[in-house]
N, C-alpha and C positions, 0 to 999 in steps of 0.2 A: 504494500500500500504506500502511495505517495501522499504527502500532505502539502497543502499550499499555505505559505505564510503570507498573510494579508498585508494590505497597504499600511504603511506606517512612515513616520517622518521624525527626524530629530532636528530641533531648532539649530540653526548654524552656530549659535554661541555655545551650545551644549555638545557639539560634535568634538570628538577627540578627548572626551572625558571618561571613557570606559563604559559607556552605555552598551557597547557591542556585546558585553557579557550576557545581556538578556537574550540576545539572539542564540548564543550557545545554549543557554538554559532552555529556550523554546525548542531547539533541535533535540536536546536530550529528552525533554518531556514528550515530544511527538513520538520518539522511538519507544520510550518506556511505557507510556500510557496507551498509545494506539498501535504499537507495533509497526510504525512507519519505517519503510526501507529507504526512503528518500524524501527530501524536502525541496519544493519548488518555490520560486518567487519571481516577481516581475520587477524589472528596473527600467527606467526610461533610458532608451538606447543612447541618447545624446549625453547622458551623465557618466562619462567614461571613468571619472574618479570613483564613483560608487561601484561600478562594475569591477574595477581593479580591487577595491576594498573587499568585495565578496569573493573574488577569485583568490585573494590571499588567505581566505578562510575556507577554502576547499570547494567553492561553488564553481561550476563550469557552464559555459555557454552551450545551450542545446541547439542553437541554430534556428530556433522558433521565435517568430516575432508576432506580436498582437497589436491590433490597432489601438491607439489611444482613444478613450471614450469621450470625445469632444461633446460638450453639452451636458455632461454629468458632473456637476460641481462638487460631488464627493471626492473627485480626483483633482480638485483645484481648478483654477481658471487659467488656462494656458496662455502664454504670451507669444507663442509661435504656432504655426500650423503644420509642422513636419514631425511631431512627436509620435513615437511608437514605443511599445514595450519589448524588451528582450527577456526571454525566459531563461533563468538560471536554475541549475539543479545541483544538489549535493547528496551523495549517498550517505546514509546514516549507519 
């Protein structure tokens, strides 16, 4: 079973302060509680610094891209019209 880690954001002033350990905790819980064999998440393709951060933690690009949900303000109000999500996955 694969689990999907939903949308989240860290305020820029809080980045780099060790909040990433919560991601590791979520991965561990997904495996222990649900028997997940992998975890998937979406990253905006244009945010290469975030993709690199996840890759350093064992996530790999799947080659799958999903359209950005323009018009759904739960995902924010985009400032550009070329956004799309890259799917990353990590075996647990």
